[in-house]
TORPA-4810 file (N, C-alpha, C, O; in nm, 3 decimals):
<nodes>
NODE_1_3.850_5.931_0.977_3.749_5.976_0.883_3.800_5.963_0.740_3.723_5.935_0.647_X
NODE_2_3.930_5.986_0.723_3.989_5.978_0.590_3.982_5.834_0.537_3.957_5.812_0.418_X
NODE_3_4.004_5.736_0.626_3.995_5.596_0.585_3.853_5.558_0.546_3.832_5.479_0.453_X
NODE_4_3.756_5.613_0.617_3.616_5.585_0.588_3.578_5.637_0.449_3.509_5.569_0.373_X
NODE_5_3.623_5.757_0.416_3.594_5.814_0.284_3.664_5.734_0.174_3.606_5.710_0.069_X
NODE_6_3.787_5.694_0.198_3.860_5.614_0.099_3.789_5.480_0.078_3.779_5.432_-0.035_X
NODE_7_3.742_5.419_0.186_3.670_5.292_0.176_3.539_5.307_0.100_3.502_5.222_0.019_X
NODE_8_3.468_5.417_0.128_3.342_5.442_0.058_3.366_5.465_-0.090_3.292_5.414_-0.174_X
NODE_9_3.470_5.541_-0.123_3.502_5.567_-0.264_3.540_5.436_-0.334_3.498_5.412_-0.447_X
NODE_10_3.619_5.354_-0.269_3.660_5.228_-0.328_3.540_5.136_-0.348_3.531_5.066_-0.449_X
NODE_11_3.448_5.135_-0.251_3.327_5.053_-0.263_3.242_5.099_-0.380_3.197_5.017_-0.460_X
NODE_12_3.220_5.229_-0.390_3.138_5.283_-0.500_3.206_5.256_-0.634_3.139_5.221_-0.731_X
NODE_13_3.336_5.273_-0.640_3.409_5.247_-0.765_3.400_5.099_-0.803_3.377_5.067_-0.919_X
NODE_14_3.418_5.011_-0.706_3.411_4.868_-0.734_3.272_4.825_-0.778_3.258_4.750_-0.875_X
NODE_15_3.170_4.871_-0.707_3.034_4.834_-0.745_2.996_4.894_-0.879_2.929_4.830_-0.960_X
NODE_16_3.038_5.016_-0.902_3.010_5.080_-1.031_3.075_5.003_-1.145_3.014_4.985_-1.250_X
NODE_17_3.199_4.960_-1.124_3.269_4.883_-1.226_3.199_4.750_-1.253_3.185_4.709_-1.368_X
NODE_18_3.156_4.683_-1.147_3.087_4.555_-1.164_2.958_4.575_-1.242_2.933_4.501_-1.337_X
NODE_19_2.877_4.672_-1.205_2.751_4.694_-1.274_2.773_4.742_-1.417_2.695_4.708_-1.506_X
NODE_20_2.875_4.821_-1.440_2.906_4.864_-1.576_2.944_4.744_-1.662_2.897_4.733_-1.776_X
NODE_21_3.026_4.654_-1.610_3.065_4.536_-1.687_2.947_4.441_-1.710_2.936_4.379_-1.815_X
NODE_22_2.860_4.431_-1.610_2.739_4.350_-1.630_2.652_4.408_-1.741_2.600_4.335_-1.825_X
NODE_23_2.635_4.538_-1.741_2.556_4.603_-1.846_2.623_4.586_-1.982_2.555_4.566_-2.082_X
NODE_24_2.755_4.594_-1.986_2.827_4.575_-2.111_2.809_4.432_-2.163_2.786_4.412_-2.282_X
NODE_25_2.820_4.333_-2.074_2.798_4.194_-2.115_2.655_4.173_-2.164_2.632_4.102_-2.262_X
NODE_26_2.559_4.234_-2.094_2.419_4.222_-2.136_2.401_4.280_-2.276_2.333_4.221_-2.360_X
NODE_27_2.460_4.396_-2.301_2.447_4.459_-2.432_2.513_4.374_-2.540_2.459_4.360_-2.650_X
NODE_28_2.629_4.318_-2.511_2.696_4.234_-2.609_2.615_4.108_-2.639_2.607_4.065_-2.754_X
NODE_29_2.556_4.049_-2.535_2.475_3.930_-2.558_2.349_3.963_-2.637_2.309_3.885_-2.724_X
NODE_30_2.288_4.077_-2.609_2.170_4.117_-2.685_2.206_4.141_-2.831_2.130_4.106_-2.921_X
NODE_31_2.322_4.199_-2.854_2.368_4.222_-2.991_2.394_4.089_-3.062_2.358_4.072_-3.178_X
NODE_32_2.456_3.996_-2.992_2.483_3.865_-3.053_2.354_3.791_-3.085_2.345_3.727_-3.190_X
NODE_33_2.255_3.800_-2.999_2.127_3.735_-3.025_2.061_3.798_-3.146_2.005_3.728_-3.231_X
NODE_34_2.067_3.929_-3.155_2.006_3.999_-3.268_2.076_3.962_-3.399_2.010_3.945_-3.502_X
NODE_35_2.208_3.949_-3.396_2.282_3.915_-3.518_2.269_3.767_-3.554_2.288_3.730_-3.670_X
NODE_36_2.238_3.683_-3.456_2.233_3.540_-3.478_2.093_3.490_-3.509_2.072_3.369_-3.518_X
NODE_37_1.998_3.577_-3.525_1.861_3.534_-3.555_1.857_3.457_-3.686_1.929_3.487_-3.781_X
NODE_38_1.771_3.358_-3.688_1.755_3.277_-3.809_1.685_3.360_-3.916_1.605_3.449_-3.887_X
NODE_39_1.718_3.329_-4.038_1.652_3.397_-4.149_1.505_3.358_-4.150_1.472_3.243_-4.119_X
NODE_40_1.417_3.449_-4.185_1.275_3.413_-4.189_1.251_3.305_-4.293_1.304_3.310_-4.405_X
NODE_41_1.172_3.208_-4.255_1.142_3.096_-4.344_1.060_3.145_-4.463_0.987_3.243_-4.454_X
NODE_42_1.074_3.075_-4.571_0.996_3.111_-4.690_0.848_3.092_-4.659_0.808_2.994_-4.596_X
NODE_43_0.770_3.185_-4.702_0.626_3.180_-4.677_0.566_3.059_-4.747_0.611_3.019_-4.854_X
NODE_44_0.465_3.000_-4.685_0.395_2.888_-4.748_0.327_2.938_-4.874_0.292_3.055_-4.887_X
NODE_45_0.309_2.846_-4.965_0.248_2.884_-5.092_0.108_2.940_-5.068_0.028_2.879_-4.997_X
NODE_46_0.081_3.052_-5.125_-0.050_3.117_-5.109_-0.154_3.038_-5.189_-0.119_2.970_-5.285_X
NODE_47_-0.280_3.046_-5.149_-0.384_2.973_-5.221_-0.391_3.008_-5.369_-0.435_2.925_-5.449_X
NODE_48_-0.352_3.128_-5.408_-0.358_3.168_-5.548_-0.235_3.127_-5.626_-0.227_3.153_-5.746_X
NODE_49_-0.138_3.066_-5.561_-0.013_3.030_-5.628_-0.034_2.909_-5.717_-0.133_2.838_-5.702_X
NODE_50_0.058_2.885_-5.811_0.044_2.770_-5.901_0.042_2.636_-5.828_-0.013_2.539_-5.881_X
NODE_51_0.101_2.628_-5.709_0.102_2.502_-5.635_-0.039_2.459_-5.595_-0.067_2.340_-5.584_X
NODE_52_-0.128_2.556_-5.574_-0.265_2.525_-5.535_-0.364_2.547_-5.648_-0.485_2.547_-5.626_X
NODE_53_-0.313_2.566_-5.768_-0.403_2.600_-5.879_-0.503_2.488_-5.907_-0.619_2.516_-5.936_X
NODE_54_-0.459_2.361_-5.900_-0.548_2.250_-5.934_-0.621_2.192_-5.814_-0.696_2.096_-5.830_X
NODE_55_-0.601_2.248_-5.695_-0.663_2.192_-5.576_-0.812_2.221_-5.573_-0.856_2.332_-5.605_X
NODE_56_-0.887_2.122_-5.534_-1.032_2.139_-5.522_-1.067_2.149_-5.375_-0.987_2.111_-5.290_X
NODE_57_-1.184_2.198_-5.344_-1.224_2.205_-5.203_-1.223_2.069_-5.135_-1.191_2.060_-5.016_X
NODE_58_-1.257_1.962_-5.206_-1.257_1.828_-5.148_-1.114_1.786_-5.116_-1.089_1.727_-5.011_X
NODE_59_-1.019_1.816_-5.206_-0.879_1.780_-5.183_-0.824_1.859_-5.064_-0.749_1.805_-4.982_X
NODE_60_-0.861_1.987_-5.055_-0.817_2.067_-4.940_-0.872_2.011_-4.810_-0.800_2.004_-4.710_X
NODE_61_-0.997_1.970_-4.809_-1.058_1.914_-4.688_-0.990_1.782_-4.651_-0.968_1.755_-4.533_X
NODE_62_-0.958_1.702_-4.750_-0.890_1.574_-4.723_-0.750_1.599_-4.667_-0.706_1.530_-4.576_X
NODE_63_-0.682_1.698_-4.722_-0.548_1.731_-4.673_-0.555_1.780_-4.529_-0.473_1.741_-4.446_X
NODE_64_-0.651_1.866_-4.500_-0.667_1.916_-4.363_-0.701_1.803_-4.267_-0.649_1.800_-4.155_X
NODE_65_-0.787_1.711_-4.308_-0.824_1.598_-4.223_-0.703_1.509_-4.194_-0.687_1.460_-4.082_X
NODE_66_-0.618_1.489_-4.294_-0.498_1.408_-4.275_-0.403_1.475_-4.177_-0.342_1.409_-4.093_X
NODE_67_-0.390_1.606_-4.188_-0.302_1.680_-4.097_-0.354_1.673_-3.955_-0.277_1.650_-3.861_X
NODE_68_-0.484_1.692_-3.937_-0.544_1.686_-3.803_-0.527_1.547_-3.744_-0.495_1.534_-3.625_X
NODE_69_-0.547_1.444_-3.825_-0.531_1.307_-3.775_-0.387_1.280_-3.733_-0.363_1.218_-3.630_X
NODE_70_-0.291_1.328_-3.813_-0.151_1.308_-3.779_-0.114_1.380_-3.650_-0.041_1.325_-3.567_X
NODE_71_-0.163_1.502_-3.632_-0.134_1.578_-3.511_-0.195_1.510_-3.389_-0.131_1.500_-3.285_X
NODE_72_-0.320_1.463_-3.402_-0.385_1.396_-3.290_-0.312_1.266_-3.254_-0.299_1.234_-3.136_X
NODE_73_-0.266_1.192_-3.354_-0.192_1.068_-3.328_-0.061_1.098_-3.257_-0.023_1.028_-3.163_X
NODE_74_0.008_1.201_-3.302_0.134_1.239_-3.241_0.114_1.280_-3.095_0.191_1.239_-3.008_X
NODE_75_0.011_1.360_-3.068_-0.015_1.403_-2.931_-0.053_1.285_-2.842_-0.014_1.280_-2.725_X
NODE_76_-0.128_1.189_-2.896_-0.165_1.071_-2.818_-0.040_0.988_-2.785_-0.028_0.937_-2.674_X
NODE_77_0.051_0.975_-2.881_0.174_0.902_-2.856_0.258_0.971_-2.750_0.315_0.906_-2.662_X
NODE_78_0.266_1.104_-2.757_0.344_1.178_-2.660_0.283_1.168_-2.521_0.355_1.156_-2.422_X
NODE_79_0.151_1.173_-2.513_0.084_1.162_-2.383_0.105_1.023_-2.325_0.122_1.009_-2.203_X
NODE_80_0.105_0.920_-2.408_0.127_0.784_-2.360_0.269_0.763_-2.311_0.290_0.691_-2.213_X
NODE_81_0.365_0.823_-2.375_0.504_0.810_-2.334_0.530_0.878_-2.201_0.611_0.832_-2.121_X
NODE_82_0.462_0.988_-2.177_0.486_1.064_-2.055_0.449_0.983_-1.931_0.511_0.999_-1.826_X
NODE_83_0.350_0.895_-1.941_0.305_0.819_-1.826_0.388_0.693_-1.802_0.387_0.639_-1.691_X
NODE_84_0.458_0.644_-1.903_0.528_0.518_-1.891_0.678_0.533_-1.869_0.748_0.432_-1.855_X
NODE_85_0.729_0.654_-1.866_0.871_0.672_-1.847_0.907_0.650_-1.700_0.839_0.703_-1.611_X
NODE_86_1.012_0.574_-1.673_1.053_0.553_-1.534_1.113_0.682_-1.478_1.158_0.768_-1.553_X
NODE_87_1.115_0.694_-1.346_1.175_0.814_-1.288_1.323_0.820_-1.319_1.388_0.717_-1.340_X
NODE_88_1.376_0.939_-1.322_1.516_0.957_-1.354_1.608_0.906_-1.245_1.564_0.873_-1.135_X
NODE_89_1.735_0.899_-1.277_1.835_0.847_-1.183_1.842_0.933_-1.057_1.858_0.879_-0.947_X
NODE_90_1.830_1.065_-1.072_1.837_1.154_-0.955_1.720_1.130_-0.860_1.736_1.140_-0.738_X
NODE_91_1.604_1.098_-0.915_1.488_1.071_-0.831_1.512_0.943_-0.751_1.481_0.936_-0.632_X
NODE_92_1.568_0.842_-0.817_1.596_0.717_-0.748_1.698_0.737_-0.637_1.681_0.682_-0.527_X
NODE_93_1.802_0.813_-0.663_1.903_0.840_-0.561_1.842_0.914_-0.443_1.870_0.882_-0.327_X
NODE_94_1.758_1.013_-0.472_1.694_1.089_-0.366_1.604_1.003_-0.280_1.602_1.017_-0.157_X
NODE_95_1.528_0.914_-0.344_1.440_0.826_-0.267_1.520_0.733_-0.178_1.485_0.709_-0.063_X
NODE_96_1.628_0.680_-0.233_1.712_0.589_-0.155_1.771_0.660_-0.035_1.769_0.607_0.076_X
NODE_97_1.822_0.779_-0.056_1.880_0.856_0.055_1.775_0.888_0.161_1.802_0.879_0.281_X
NODE_98_1.656_0.924_0.116_1.551_0.959_0.211_1.510_0.837_0.293_1.490_0.848_0.414_X
NODE_99_1.497_0.724_0.229_1.459_0.604_0.302_1.568_0.562_0.401_1.537_0.516_0.511_X
NODE_100_1.694_0.577_0.362_1.802_0.539_0.451_1.816_0.637_0.568_1.848_0.595_0.679_X
NODE_101_1.792_0.765_0.545_1.810_0.863_0.650_1.697_0.862_0.752_1.720_0.891_0.869_X
NODE_102_1.577_0.831_0.710_1.464_0.831_0.803_1.441_0.696_0.865_1.355_0.681_0.952_X
NODE_103_1.516_0.596_0.824_1.498_0.463_0.880_1.366_0.403_0.843_1.301_0.337_0.924_X
NODE_104_1.325_0.428_0.720_1.195_0.375_0.675_1.196_0.224_0.684_1.292_0.158_0.645_X
NODE_105_1.087_0.170_0.736_1.078_0.026_0.754_0.977_-0.030_0.655_0.883_0.037_0.611_X
NODE_106_0.999_-0.151_0.623_0.908_-0.218_0.532_0.784_-0.262_0.608_0.794_-0.323_0.715_X
NODE_107_0.670_-0.232_0.555_0.545_-0.273_0.620_0.499_-0.404_0.563_0.513_-0.429_0.444_X
NODE_108_0.445_-0.486_0.648_0.398_-0.617_0.605_0.251_-0.614_0.581_0.192_-0.716_0.545_X
</nodes>
């Protein structure tokens, strides 16, 4: 019975130590993330700022249209690239292994 109690105490002590160290690592990582945050970016110029003082509604609309067109073009390019990329090396290796292991035959 004495050995059983010693084993239980050792188990509880070991598990407690492991969980305590895990919690300590978690706290240290959370602290590092908090300290490593990027500085907030400078706010965009407000409409009342001197940068927009001479802007007219037509110029603002033209600027917005150019931005929308650029974003749509970028998304179209990204969508086109996604369909034309060949499968990765790991996919090719997996297919080769699967065909060799199942004895896949070529159909005529």
